[in-house]
mmCIF file of the N, C-alpha and C atoms, coordinates in Angstrom:
data_MODEL
# 
_entry.id   MODEL 
# 
loop_
_atom_site.group_PDB 
_atom_site.id 
_atom_site.type_symbol 
_atom_site.label_atom_id 
_atom_site.label_alt_id 
_atom_site.label_comp_id 
_atom_site.label_asym_id 
_atom_site.label_entity_id 
_atom_site.label_seq_id 
_atom_site.pdbx_PDB_ins_code 
_atom_site.Cartn_x 
_atom_site.Cartn_y 
_atom_site.Cartn_z 
_atom_site.occupancy 
_atom_site.B_iso_or_equiv 
_atom_site.pdbx_formal_charge 
_atom_site.auth_seq_id 
_atom_site.auth_comp_id 
_atom_site.auth_asym_id 
_atom_site.auth_atom_id 
_atom_site.pdbx_PDB_model_num 
ATOM 1   N N  . MET A 1 1  ? 1.113   -35.500 -20.301 1.00 0.00 ? 1  MET A N  1 
ATOM 2   C CA . MET A 1 1  ? 0.960   -34.509 -20.083 1.00 0.00 ? 1  MET A CA 1 
ATOM 3   C C  . MET A 1 1  ? 2.509   -33.706 -19.416 1.00 0.00 ? 1  MET A C  1 
ATOM 4   N N  . SER A 1 2  ? 2.994   -32.567 -20.238 1.00 0.00 ? 2  SER A N  1 
ATOM 5   C CA . SER A 1 2  ? 4.325   -31.894 -19.317 1.00 0.00 ? 2  SER A CA 1 
ATOM 6   C C  . SER A 1 2  ? 3.936   -31.264 -18.196 1.00 0.00 ? 2  SER A C  1 
ATOM 7   N N  . THR A 1 3  ? 4.948   -30.911 -17.528 1.00 0.00 ? 3  THR A N  1 
ATOM 8   C CA . THR A 1 3  ? 4.694   -29.913 -16.545 1.00 0.00 ? 3  THR A CA 1 
ATOM 9   C C  . THR A 1 3  ? 4.267   -28.819 -16.901 1.00 0.00 ? 3  THR A C  1 
ATOM 10  N N  . SER A 1 4  ? 4.698   -28.151 -17.734 1.00 0.00 ? 4  SER A N  1 
ATOM 11  C CA . SER A 1 4  ? 4.240   -26.791 -18.368 1.00 0.00 ? 4  SER A CA 1 
ATOM 12  C C  . SER A 1 4  ? 2.828   -26.769 -18.805 1.00 0.00 ? 4  SER A C  1 
ATOM 13  N N  . THR A 1 5  ? 2.131   -28.001 -19.293 1.00 0.00 ? 5  THR A N  1 
ATOM 14  C CA . THR A 1 5  ? 0.666   -28.011 -19.666 1.00 0.00 ? 5  THR A CA 1 
ATOM 15  C C  . THR A 1 5  ? 0.045   -27.965 -18.525 1.00 0.00 ? 5  THR A C  1 
ATOM 16  N N  . ILE A 1 6  ? 0.527   -28.352 -17.213 1.00 0.00 ? 6  ILE A N  1 
ATOM 17  C CA . ILE A 1 6  ? -0.538  -28.501 -15.974 1.00 0.00 ? 6  ILE A CA 1 
ATOM 18  C C  . ILE A 1 6  ? -0.202  -27.074 -15.472 1.00 0.00 ? 6  ILE A C  1 
ATOM 19  N N  . VAL A 1 7  ? 0.950   -26.553 -15.355 1.00 0.00 ? 7  VAL A N  1 
ATOM 20  C CA . VAL A 1 7  ? 0.972   -25.213 -14.928 1.00 0.00 ? 7  VAL A CA 1 
ATOM 21  C C  . VAL A 1 7  ? 0.159   -24.132 -15.733 1.00 0.00 ? 7  VAL A C  1 
ATOM 22  N N  . PHE A 1 8  ? 0.289   -24.227 -17.113 1.00 0.00 ? 8  PHE A N  1 
ATOM 23  C CA . PHE A 1 8  ? -0.674  -23.129 -17.785 1.00 0.00 ? 8  PHE A CA 1 
ATOM 24  C C  . PHE A 1 8  ? -1.878  -23.479 -17.375 1.00 0.00 ? 8  PHE A C  1 
ATOM 25  N N  . VAL A 1 9  ? -2.585  -24.660 -17.506 1.00 0.00 ? 9  VAL A N  1 
ATOM 26  C CA . VAL A 1 9  ? -4.056  -24.959 -16.949 1.00 0.00 ? 9  VAL A CA 1 
ATOM 27  C C  . VAL A 1 9  ? -4.206  -24.626 -15.695 1.00 0.00 ? 9  VAL A C  1 
ATOM 28  N N  . PHE A 1 10 ? -3.527  -25.106 -14.888 1.00 0.00 ? 10 PHE A N  1 
ATOM 29  C CA . PHE A 1 10 ? -3.739  -24.532 -13.484 1.00 0.00 ? 10 PHE A CA 1 
ATOM 30  C C  . PHE A 1 10 ? -3.622  -22.822 -13.306 1.00 0.00 ? 10 PHE A C  1 
ATOM 31  N N  . LEU A 1 11 ? -2.995  -22.225 -13.903 1.00 0.00 ? 11 LEU A N  1 
ATOM 32  C CA . LEU A 1 11 ? -2.999  -20.600 -13.543 1.00 0.00 ? 11 LEU A CA 1 
ATOM 33  C C  . LEU A 1 11 ? -4.229  -20.099 -14.355 1.00 0.00 ? 11 LEU A C  1 
ATOM 34  N N  . GLY A 1 12 ? -4.493  -20.758 -15.633 1.00 0.00 ? 12 GLY A N  1 
ATOM 35  C CA . GLY A 1 12 ? -5.773  -20.246 -16.291 1.00 0.00 ? 12 GLY A CA 1 
ATOM 36  C C  . GLY A 1 12 ? -7.124  -20.473 -15.382 1.00 0.00 ? 12 GLY A C  1 
ATOM 37  N N  . LEU A 1 13 ? -7.090  -21.510 -14.704 1.00 0.00 ? 13 LEU A N  1 
ATOM 38  C CA . LEU A 1 13 ? -8.106  -21.842 -13.685 1.00 0.00 ? 13 LEU A CA 1 
ATOM 39  C C  . LEU A 1 13 ? -8.149  -20.700 -12.299 1.00 0.00 ? 13 LEU A C  1 
ATOM 40  N N  . PHE A 1 14 ? -6.921  -20.779 -12.007 1.00 0.00 ? 14 PHE A N  1 
ATOM 41  C CA . PHE A 1 14 ? -6.668  -19.614 -10.957 1.00 0.00 ? 14 PHE A CA 1 
ATOM 42  C C  . PHE A 1 14 ? -7.203  -18.371 -11.300 1.00 0.00 ? 14 PHE A C  1 
ATOM 43  N N  . LEU A 1 15 ? -6.838  -17.724 -12.613 1.00 0.00 ? 15 LEU A N  1 
ATOM 44  C CA . LEU A 1 15 ? -7.038  -16.600 -12.992 1.00 0.00 ? 15 LEU A CA 1 
ATOM 45  C C  . LEU A 1 15 ? -8.437  -16.410 -13.319 1.00 0.00 ? 15 LEU A C  1 
ATOM 46  N N  . LEU A 1 16 ? -9.369  -17.516 -13.786 1.00 0.00 ? 16 LEU A N  1 
ATOM 47  C CA . LEU A 1 16 ? -10.407 -17.436 -13.869 1.00 0.00 ? 16 LEU A CA 1 
ATOM 48  C C  . LEU A 1 16 ? -11.188 -17.305 -12.695 1.00 0.00 ? 16 LEU A C  1 
ATOM 49  N N  . GLY A 1 17 ? -10.867 -18.086 -11.495 1.00 0.00 ? 17 GLY A N  1 
ATOM 50  C CA . GLY A 1 17 ? -11.616 -17.664 -10.259 1.00 0.00 ? 17 GLY A CA 1 
ATOM 51  C C  . GLY A 1 17 ? -11.244 -16.329 -9.574  1.00 0.00 ? 17 GLY A C  1 
ATOM 52  N N  . GLY A 1 18 ? -9.861  -15.633 -9.770  1.00 0.00 ? 18 GLY A N  1 
ATOM 53  C CA . GLY A 1 18 ? -10.049 -14.460 -9.564  1.00 0.00 ? 18 GLY A CA 1 
ATOM 54  C C  . GLY A 1 18 ? -10.868 -13.280 -10.009 1.00 0.00 ? 18 GLY A C  1 
ATOM 55  N N  . ALA A 1 19 ? -10.978 -13.627 -11.637 1.00 0.00 ? 19 ALA A N  1 
ATOM 56  C CA . ALA A 1 19 ? -11.950 -12.829 -12.285 1.00 0.00 ? 19 ALA A CA 1 
ATOM 57  C C  . ALA A 1 19 ? -13.189 -12.926 -11.703 1.00 0.00 ? 19 ALA A C  1 
ATOM 58  N N  . TYR A 1 20 ? -13.703 -14.102 -11.289 1.00 0.00 ? 20 TYR A N  1 
ATOM 59  C CA . TYR A 1 20 ? -15.102 -14.258 -10.924 1.00 0.00 ? 20 TYR A CA 1 
ATOM 60  C C  . TYR A 1 20 ? -15.038 -13.504 -9.543  1.00 0.00 ? 20 TYR A C  1 
ATOM 61  N N  . SER A 1 21 ? -14.231 -13.769 -8.564  1.00 0.00 ? 21 SER A N  1 
ATOM 62  C CA . SER A 1 21 ? -14.214 -13.244 -7.377  1.00 0.00 ? 21 SER A CA 1 
ATOM 63  C C  . SER A 1 21 ? -14.394 -11.598 -7.552  1.00 0.00 ? 21 SER A C  1 
ATOM 64  N N  . PHE A 1 22 ? -13.503 -10.853 -8.391  1.00 0.00 ? 22 PHE A N  1 
ATOM 65  C CA . PHE A 1 22 ? -13.393 -9.652  -8.497  1.00 0.00 ? 22 PHE A CA 1 
ATOM 66  C C  . PHE A 1 22 ? -14.926 -9.263  -9.298  1.00 0.00 ? 22 PHE A C  1 
ATOM 67  N N  . TRP A 1 23 ? -15.635 -9.719  -9.600  1.00 0.00 ? 23 TRP A N  1 
ATOM 68  C CA . TRP A 1 23 ? -16.770 -9.650  -10.335 1.00 0.00 ? 23 TRP A CA 1 
ATOM 69  C C  . TRP A 1 23 ? -17.938 -9.542  -9.405  1.00 0.00 ? 23 TRP A C  1 
ATOM 70  N N  . LYS A 1 24 ? -17.784 -10.514 -8.556  1.00 0.00 ? 24 LYS A N  1 
ATOM 71  C CA . LYS A 1 24 ? -18.699 -10.689 -7.339  1.00 0.00 ? 24 LYS A CA 1 
ATOM 72  C C  . LYS A 1 24 ? -18.725 -9.567  -6.537  1.00 0.00 ? 24 LYS A C  1 
ATOM 73  N N  . GLN A 1 25 ? -17.342 -9.098  -6.435  1.00 0.00 ? 25 GLN A N  1 
ATOM 74  C CA . GLN A 1 25 ? -17.032 -7.924  -5.384  1.00 0.00 ? 25 GLN A CA 1 
ATOM 75  C C  . GLN A 1 25 ? -17.086 -6.533  -6.139  1.00 0.00 ? 25 GLN A C  1 
ATOM 76  N N  . LYS A 1 26 ? -17.694 -6.340  -7.409  1.00 0.00 ? 26 LYS A N  1 
ATOM 77  C CA . LYS A 1 26 ? -18.136 -5.396  -8.143  1.00 0.00 ? 26 LYS A CA 1 
ATOM 78  C C  . LYS A 1 26 ? -16.615 -4.518  -8.266  1.00 0.00 ? 26 LYS A C  1 
ATOM 79  N N  . LEU A 1 27 ? -15.768 -5.062  -8.393  1.00 0.00 ? 27 LEU A N  1 
ATOM 80  C CA . LEU A 1 27 ? -14.507 -4.060  -8.902  1.00 0.00 ? 27 LEU A CA 1 
ATOM 81  C C  . LEU A 1 27 ? -14.526 -3.762  -10.300 1.00 0.00 ? 27 LEU A C  1 
ATOM 82  N N  . PRO A 1 28 ? -13.745 -2.580  -10.499 1.00 0.00 ? 28 PRO A N  1 
ATOM 83  C CA . PRO A 1 28 ? -13.516 -2.229  -11.954 1.00 0.00 ? 28 PRO A CA 1 
ATOM 84  C C  . PRO A 1 28 ? -13.520 -3.350  -13.031 1.00 0.00 ? 28 PRO A C  1 
ATOM 85  N N  . LYS A 1 29 ? -14.495 -3.150  -14.055 1.00 0.00 ? 29 LYS A N  1 
ATOM 86  C CA . LYS A 1 29 ? -14.657 -4.141  -15.338 1.00 0.00 ? 29 LYS A CA 1 
ATOM 87  C C  . LYS A 1 29 ? -13.339 -4.123  -15.849 1.00 0.00 ? 29 LYS A C  1 
ATOM 88  N N  . GLY A 1 30 ? -12.705 -3.267  -15.999 1.00 0.00 ? 30 GLY A N  1 
ATOM 89  C CA . GLY A 1 30 ? -11.242 -3.275  -16.767 1.00 0.00 ? 30 GLY A CA 1 
ATOM 90  C C  . GLY A 1 30 ? -10.506 -4.358  -16.269 1.00 0.00 ? 30 GLY A C  1 
ATOM 91  N N  . VAL A 1 31 ? -10.195 -4.390  -14.910 1.00 0.00 ? 31 VAL A N  1 
ATOM 92  C CA . VAL A 1 31 ? -9.524  -5.411  -14.246 1.00 0.00 ? 31 VAL A CA 1 
ATOM 93  C C  . VAL A 1 31 ? -9.952  -6.589  -14.309 1.00 0.00 ? 31 VAL A C  1 
ATOM 94  N N  . VAL A 1 32 ? -11.082 -7.063  -14.157 1.00 0.00 ? 32 VAL A N  1 
ATOM 95  C CA . VAL A 1 32 ? -11.904 -8.180  -14.579 1.00 0.00 ? 32 VAL A CA 1 
ATOM 96  C C  . VAL A 1 32 ? -11.666 -8.975  -16.027 1.00 0.00 ? 32 VAL A C  1 
ATOM 97  N N  . LEU A 1 33 ? -11.706 -7.712  -16.749 1.00 0.00 ? 33 LEU A N  1 
ATOM 98  C CA . LEU A 1 33 ? -11.660 -8.075  -18.345 1.00 0.00 ? 33 LEU A CA 1 
ATOM 99  C C  . LEU A 1 33 ? -9.938  -8.558  -18.465 1.00 0.00 ? 33 LEU A C  1 
ATOM 100 N N  . LEU A 1 34 ? -9.338  -7.661  -17.784 1.00 0.00 ? 34 LEU A N  1 
ATOM 101 C CA . LEU A 1 34 ? -7.770  -8.255  -17.831 1.00 0.00 ? 34 LEU A CA 1 
ATOM 102 C C  . LEU A 1 34 ? -7.623  -9.740  -17.577 1.00 0.00 ? 34 LEU A C  1 
ATOM 103 N N  . LEU A 1 35 ? -8.193  -9.993  -16.238 1.00 0.00 ? 35 LEU A N  1 
ATOM 104 C CA . LEU A 1 35 ? -8.154  -11.347 -15.915 1.00 0.00 ? 35 LEU A CA 1 
ATOM 105 C C  . LEU A 1 35 ? -8.520  -12.380 -16.642 1.00 0.00 ? 35 LEU A C  1 
ATOM 106 N N  . VAL A 1 36 ? -9.705  -11.872 -17.346 1.00 0.00 ? 36 VAL A N  1 
ATOM 107 C CA . VAL A 1 36 ? -10.544 -13.040 -18.178 1.00 0.00 ? 36 VAL A CA 1 
ATOM 108 C C  . VAL A 1 36 ? -9.796  -13.502 -19.416 1.00 0.00 ? 36 VAL A C  1 
ATOM 109 N N  . LEU A 1 37 ? -9.044  -12.392 -19.734 1.00 0.00 ? 37 LEU A N  1 
ATOM 110 C CA . LEU A 1 37 ? -8.214  -12.343 -21.096 1.00 0.00 ? 37 LEU A CA 1 
ATOM 111 C C  . LEU A 1 37 ? -6.940  -13.119 -20.842 1.00 0.00 ? 37 LEU A C  1 
ATOM 112 N N  . GLY A 1 38 ? -6.482  -12.898 -19.694 1.00 0.00 ? 38 GLY A N  1 
ATOM 113 C CA . GLY A 1 38 ? -5.306  -13.467 -19.118 1.00 0.00 ? 38 GLY A CA 1 
ATOM 114 C C  . GLY A 1 38 ? -5.509  -15.159 -18.877 1.00 0.00 ? 38 GLY A C  1 
ATOM 115 N N  . SER A 1 39 ? -6.497  -15.409 -18.397 1.00 0.00 ? 39 SER A N  1 
ATOM 116 C CA . SER A 1 39 ? -7.012  -16.720 -18.055 1.00 0.00 ? 39 SER A CA 1 
ATOM 117 C C  . SER A 1 39 ? -7.119  -17.413 -19.814 1.00 0.00 ? 39 SER A C  1 
ATOM 118 N N  . GLY A 1 40 ? -8.078  -17.148 -20.365 1.00 0.00 ? 40 GLY A N  1 
ATOM 119 C CA . GLY A 1 40 ? -8.354  -17.440 -21.657 1.00 0.00 ? 40 GLY A CA 1 
ATOM 120 C C  . GLY A 1 40 ? -6.796  -17.804 -22.432 1.00 0.00 ? 40 GLY A C  1 
ATOM 121 N N  . MET A 1 41 ? -5.781  -16.771 -22.371 1.00 0.00 ? 41 MET A N  1 
ATOM 122 C CA . MET A 1 41 ? -4.804  -17.344 -22.897 1.00 0.00 ? 41 MET A CA 1 
ATOM 123 C C  . MET A 1 41 ? -3.960  -18.342 -22.313 1.00 0.00 ? 41 MET A C  1 
ATOM 124 N N  . CYS A 1 42 ? -3.802  -18.677 -21.125 1.00 0.00 ? 42 CYS A N  1 
ATOM 125 C CA . CYS A 1 42 ? -3.586  -19.537 -20.109 1.00 0.00 ? 42 CYS A CA 1 
ATOM 126 C C  . CYS A 1 42 ? -4.155  -20.908 -20.730 1.00 0.00 ? 42 CYS A C  1 
ATOM 127 N N  . LEU A 1 43 ? -5.310  -20.919 -20.481 1.00 0.00 ? 43 LEU A N  1 
ATOM 128 C CA . LEU A 1 43 ? -5.679  -22.270 -21.090 1.00 0.00 ? 43 LEU A CA 1 
ATOM 129 C C  . LEU A 1 43 ? -5.923  -22.502 -22.433 1.00 0.00 ? 43 LEU A C  1 
ATOM 130 N N  . ALA A 1 44 ? -5.919  -21.650 -23.276 1.00 0.00 ? 44 ALA A N  1 
ATOM 131 C CA . ALA A 1 44 ? -5.542  -21.948 -24.485 1.00 0.00 ? 44 ALA A CA 1 
ATOM 132 C C  . ALA A 1 44 ? -4.050  -22.587 -24.790 1.00 0.00 ? 44 ALA A C  1 
ATOM 133 N N  . THR A 1 45 ? -3.435  -21.935 -24.265 1.00 0.00 ? 45 THR A N  1 
ATOM 134 C CA . THR A 1 45 ? -2.010  -22.448 -24.364 1.00 0.00 ? 45 THR A CA 1 
ATOM 135 C C  . THR A 1 45 ? -1.947  -23.653 -23.714 1.00 0.00 ? 45 THR A C  1 
ATOM 136 N N  . GLY A 1 46 ? -2.601  -24.073 -22.592 1.00 0.00 ? 46 GLY A N  1 
ATOM 137 C CA . GLY A 1 46 ? -2.391  -25.212 -21.857 1.00 0.00 ? 46 GLY A CA 1 
ATOM 138 C C  . GLY A 1 46 ? -2.955  -26.473 -22.763 1.00 0.00 ? 46 GLY A C  1 
ATOM 139 N N  . LEU A 1 47 ? -4.054  -26.314 -23.210 1.00 0.00 ? 47 LEU A N  1 
ATOM 140 C CA . LEU A 1 47 ? -4.935  -26.900 -23.946 1.00 0.00 ? 47 LEU A CA 1 
ATOM 141 C C  . LEU A 1 47 ? -4.364  -27.263 -25.148 1.00 0.00 ? 47 LEU A C  1 
ATOM 142 N N  . MET A 1 48 ? -3.499  -26.508 -25.716 1.00 0.00 ? 48 MET A N  1 
ATOM 143 C CA . MET A 1 48 ? -2.837  -26.491 -27.261 1.00 0.00 ? 48 MET A CA 1 
ATOM 144 C C  . MET A 1 48 ? -1.516  -27.508 -27.034 1.00 0.00 ? 48 MET A C  1 
ATOM 145 N N  . ARG A 1 49 ? -1.031  -27.504 -25.537 1.00 0.00 ? 49 ARG A N  1 
ATOM 146 C CA . ARG A 1 49 ? 0.035   -28.221 -25.604 1.00 0.00 ? 49 ARG A CA 1 
ATOM 147 C C  . ARG A 1 49 ? -0.098  -29.632 -25.248 1.00 0.00 ? 49 ARG A C  1 
ATOM 148 N N  . ILE A 1 50 ? -1.564  -30.040 -24.951 1.00 0.00 ? 50 ILE A N  1 
ATOM 149 C CA . ILE A 1 50 ? -1.686  -31.338 -24.450 1.00 0.00 ? 50 ILE A CA 1 
ATOM 150 C C  . ILE A 1 50 ? -1.334  -32.149 -25.773 1.00 0.00 ? 50 ILE A C  1 
# 
């Protein structure tokens, strides 16, 4: 695995954790949705690079 793969997967998990945290704090759904979409794109990119 290359370094960029590890970075993308780590960033995707980090954003997913942030989205969960924001959802638990009942912040606006638009912000949570944006974090989830960013997380999904990072995870997909990381997994496709494997």
